C-alpha positions as CSV (number, residue, x, y, z in Angstrom):
1,X,-32.0,-5.2,124.5
2,X,-29.8,-2.9,122.2
3,X,-29.0,0.3,122.6
4,X,-28.1,2.5,119.5
5,X,-25.1,4.8,119.9
6,X,-24.8,7.8,117.6
7,X,-22.0,10.2,117.5
8,X,-23.5,13.9,117.1
9,X,-20.6,15.4,115.8
10,X,-19.7,12.5,113.1
11,X,-22.9,10.3,112.7
12,X,-20.9,7.2,113.9
13,X,-23.5,4.6,114.5
14,X,-23.1,1.1,116.7
15,X,-25.6,-0.8,118.3
16,X,-24.8,-2.1,121.6
17,X,-26.1,-4.7,123.8
18,X,-27.5,-3.0,126.8
19,X,-25.8,-5.7,129.1
20,X,-22.3,-4.8,128.1
21,X,-22.6,-1.2,128.9
22,X,-21.3,-0.6,132.9
23,X,-23.6,0.5,135.0
24,X,-23.0,4.4,135.7
25,X,-21.5,4.8,132.6
26,X,-22.8,8.5,131.3
27,X,-20.2,9.2,128.8
28,X,-18.7,7.9,125.5
29,X,-15.5,8.5,123.6
30,X,-16.5,7.7,119.8
31,X,-13.7,5.6,118.3
32,X,-13.8,7.2,114.9
33,X,-13.6,11.4,115.8
34,X,-12.8,10.8,119.8
35,X,-15.7,13.6,120.5
36,X,-16.6,12.7,124.2
37,X,-21.0,12.7,124.6
38,X,-23.5,11.8,126.4
39,X,-24.8,8.4,126.5
40,X,-28.5,8.2,125.3
41,X,-30.8,6.8,128.5
42,X,-31.6,3.2,128.8
43,X,-34.4,2.0,127.1
44,X,-34.6,5.5,124.8
45,X,-34.1,4.0,121.6
46,X,-36.2,0.8,122.3
47,X,-39.1,3.7,123.4
48,X,-38.6,6.1,120.3
49,X,-38.6,2.6,117.9
50,X,-41.8,1.3,119.9
51,X,-43.8,4.8,119.4
52,X,-42.7,4.5,115.9
53,X,-44.0,1.0,115.6
54,X,-47.1,2.2,117.3
55,X,-47.8,5.2,114.9
56,X,-47.2,2.9,111.9
57,X,-49.6,0.6,113.6
58,X,-52.3,3.6,114.0
59,X,-51.8,4.8,110.6
60,X,-52.4,1.6,108.9
61,X,-55.3,0.7,111.0
62,X,-57.0,4.3,110.3
63,X,-56.1,3.5,106.5
64,X,-58.1,0.3,106.6
65,X,-60.9,1.4,108.6
66,X,-61.2,4.6,105.5
67,X,-61.1,1.7,103.1
68,X,-63.8,-0.2,104.7
69,X,-66.0,2.7,105.0
70,X,-65.5,3.7,101.6
71,X,-66.3,0.1,100.5
72,X,-69.3,0.0,102.5
73,X,-70.4,3.6,101.5
74,X,-73.8,5.3,102.7
75,X,-76.9,2.8,102.2
76,X,-79.3,3.9,98.9
77,X,-82.0,5.4,101.2
78,X,-79.3,7.8,102.6
79,X,-78.3,8.7,99.0
80,X,-81.7,9.3,98.2
81,X,-82.5,11.6,101.0
82,X,-79.2,13.4,100.4
83,X,-80.0,14.1,96.2
84,X,-83.5,14.6,97.5
85,X,-82.6,17.3,99.9
86,X,-79.9,19.0,97.7
87,X,-81.7,19.2,94.4
88,X,-84.9,20.8,96.5
89,X,-83.1,23.2,98.7
90,X,-79.7,24.1,97.5
91,X,-79.6,23.1,93.8
92,X,-76.5,25.0,93.0
93,X,-73.8,23.4,95.3
94,X,-75.6,19.8,94.5
95,X,-75.0,20.5,90.8
96,X,-71.7,21.8,91.1
97,X,-70.8,18.5,93.0
98,X,-72.5,16.5,90.6
99,X,-70.4,18.1,87.9
100,X,-67.7,15.3,88.7
101,X,-69.8,12.4,89.3
102,X,-69.0,9.9,86.4
103,X,-71.5,8.3,84.9
104,X,-75.4,8.7,85.2
105,X,-75.9,5.6,87.2
106,X,-77.1,7.4,90.4
107,X,-79.1,10.4,88.3
108,X,-80.7,7.7,86.6
109,X,-82.3,5.4,89.4
110,X,-83.0,8.7,91.2
111,X,-84.8,9.8,88.5
112,X,-86.6,6.8,87.6
113,X,-87.8,6.2,91.0
114,X,-89.0,9.8,91.8
115,X,-90.3,10.2,88.1
116,X,-92.3,6.8,88.3
117,X,-93.6,7.9,91.9
118,X,-95.0,11.2,90.5
119,X,-96.3,9.8,88.1
120,X,-98.8,7.2,89.5
121,X,-99.9,10.0,91.8
122,X,-100.6,12.6,88.6
123,X,-102.8,9.6,87.2
124,X,-104.4,8.5,90.8
125,X,-105.6,12.3,91.2
126,X,-106.7,13.0,87.5
127,X,-108.9,9.6,87.7
128,X,-110.4,10.8,90.6
129,X,-111.0,14.2,90.3
130,X,-111.3,14.2,86.6
131,X,-108.8,15.4,84.0
132,X,-109.7,15.7,80.0
133,X,-106.1,15.0,79.3
134,X,-106.1,12.0,81.3
135,X,-109.1,10.7,79.9
136,X,-108.3,11.5,76.7
137,X,-104.8,9.2,77.0
138,X,-106.9,6.2,78.7
139,X,-108.7,6.4,75.7
140,X,-106.1,6.6,73.5
141,X,-104.2,4.0,75.1
142,X,-106.4,1.5,76.8
143,X,-103.4,-0.6,78.6
144,X,-102.6,2.7,80.4
145,X,-103.7,2.2,83.9
146,X,-106.6,3.5,85.3
147,X,-106.1,4.0,88.9
148,X,-109.9,4.1,89.9
149,X,-109.5,0.8,90.1
150,X,-106.7,0.3,92.4
151,X,-109.4,-0.1,95.3
152,X,-110.5,-3.0,93.6
153,X,-107.3,-4.5,93.4
154,X,-107.2,-4.1,89.8
155,X,-103.7,-2.1,89.4
156,X,-101.3,-4.8,89.0
157,X,-97.6,-5.3,88.1
158,X,-98.1,-4.6,84.6
159,X,-99.7,-1.5,85.3
160,X,-96.2,-0.7,87.1
161,X,-93.9,-1.4,84.3
162,X,-96.1,0.3,81.8
163,X,-95.4,3.8,84.0
164,X,-91.6,2.9,85.0
165,X,-91.2,2.4,81.0
166,X,-92.6,5.5,80.0
167,X,-90.5,7.4,82.4
168,X,-87.8,5.8,81.4
169,X,-88.3,6.7,77.4
170,X,-89.4,9.9,78.7
171,X,-86.4,11.1,80.6
172,X,-84.0,10.0,77.7
173,X,-86.1,11.7,74.8
174,X,-86.8,15.1,77.1
175,X,-82.9,15.1,78.1
176,X,-82.0,14.7,74.2
177,X,-84.2,17.6,73.2
178,X,-83.0,19.4,76.0
179,X,-79.6,18.7,75.2
180,X,-80.0,19.4,71.6
181,X,-81.5,23.0,72.2
182,X,-78.6,23.6,74.7
183,X,-76.1,22.4,72.1
184,X,-77.1,24.8,69.4
185,X,-77.4,28.1,71.6
186,X,-73.3,26.6,72.5
187,X,-74.1,25.9,76.2
188,X,-73.6,22.1,76.3
189,X,-69.8,21.8,77.5
190,X,-70.4,18.8,79.2
191,X,-72.1,16.6,77.0
192,X,-75.1,14.3,77.0
193,X,-74.6,13.2,80.3
194,X,-74.6,16.4,82.0
195,X,-78.2,17.0,80.3
196,X,-79.4,13.9,81.4
197,X,-78.3,14.1,84.9
198,X,-80.0,17.5,85.3
199,X,-83.1,16.6,84.1
200,X,-83.3,13.2,86.0
201,X,-82.3,14.6,89.2
202,X,-85.0,17.1,88.9
203,X,-87.4,14.7,89.0
204,X,-87.4,15.0,92.4
205,X,-89.9,17.9,91.9
206,X,-92.5,14.9,91.2
207,X,-93.3,14.9,95.3
208,X,-95.5,17.6,94.7
209,X,-97.7,15.1,92.9
210,X,-98.9,14.0,96.1
211,X,-100.8,17.1,96.5
212,X,-104.1,16.9,94.7
213,X,-105.2,20.1,92.6
214,X,-102.3,22.7,92.7
215,X,-99.0,20.0,93.4
216,X,-98.2,18.7,89.7
217,X,-98.4,22.8,89.0
218,X,-96.3,23.4,92.1
219,X,-93.6,20.7,91.0
220,X,-93.5,21.7,87.3
221,X,-92.5,25.4,88.0
222,X,-89.8,24.6,90.4
223,X,-88.5,21.5,88.3
224,X,-87.9,24.2,85.6
225,X,-86.1,26.8,88.0
226,X,-83.8,23.6,89.2
227,X,-83.3,22.8,85.5
228,X,-82.3,26.0,84.6
229,X,-80.0,26.3,87.8
230,X,-78.5,22.4,87.4
231,X,-77.7,23.5,82.9
232,X,-75.8,26.4,84.6
233,X,-73.7,24.6,87.2
234,X,-73.1,21.1,85.0
235,X,-72.4,23.1,82.0
236,X,-71.1,25.8,83.2
237,X,-72.7,28.4,81.2
238,X,-75.0,31.3,81.7
239,X,-78.2,31.3,83.1
240,X,-79.8,33.0,79.9
241,X,-78.5,30.1,77.9
242,X,-79.9,27.7,80.4
243,X,-83.3,29.4,80.3
244,X,-83.3,29.5,76.2
245,X,-82.4,25.9,76.0
246,X,-86.0,25.4,78.0
247,X,-88.3,27.5,76.5
248,X,-87.8,26.2,73.2
249,X,-89.0,22.7,74.2
250,X,-91.4,24.2,76.5
251,X,-92.9,26.2,73.8
252,X,-92.9,23.4,71.5
253,X,-94.8,20.9,74.9
254,X,-97.5,23.9,74.8
255,X,-98.2,23.8,71.0
256,X,-98.4,20.4,71.6
257,X,-100.7,20.3,74.5
258,X,-103.2,22.7,72.5
259,X,-103.4,20.5,69.5
260,X,-104.0,17.8,71.6
261,X,-106.3,19.8,73.2
262,X,-108.3,20.2,70.0
263,X,-108.0,16.6,68.9
264,X,-109.6,15.6,72.3
265,X,-112.1,18.7,72.1
266,X,-112.9,17.0,68.6
267,X,-113.5,13.2,69.6
268,X,-115.5,13.9,72.9
269,X,-117.9,16.3,70.7
270,X,-118.5,13.4,68.3
271,X,-118.9,11.3,71.0
272,X,-121.8,13.2,72.3
273,X,-123.4,14.1,69.0
């Protein structure tokens, strides 16, 4: 056993084998400054060294475990559920945190999944309950899935691919239009990726499409509220600018809906005649 003896007066230090120290010796004299001081208890240095070693091992182990946890991370469904709850129930805190999220990968996957699910149920209820707009779309695009045939197993994988592709394209186009409107009024501070995140995560409200009749309307209204909050947080802009950025495309969509309604009316009228 090696004992490290250090003079408290001049810091002179020397390592001495414990077997060379006579038993019963409690005081030692420093060969440099002749100061007399108390000999440290036998094994104290080793004990301290062992404690330092154990502490170092514990720290390394803690860092290693943290690294493993970071690499593994939460599973996909946990992340999905946390994002779903955050968007619907605490959008301000959620989007303030997502401001620092790199890229659009997570928001893209979330928006595509929830948006596709909502689109499927929209078509499902409209097909069962009847909807002039959906019927018009089905007539204009015969390849678009008609979920009336779901019970007959006619809903193929191609129908699902078409819905996913439609949601994917719509997310990027709608985000681009929204970002352009926000840019015009001087509220776009985080780039296109920020606007895309807001629009994609707002697809969480598509879950309301599970409710027939009023579900789609509730989801649309709550989605607008979430987008206003999200744009304000992501771009760090005022609520007024976020509202105006949304009103411009909504106004254009209303005009487009009116035009499509007139077209559908004339098409059905001509078929009746």
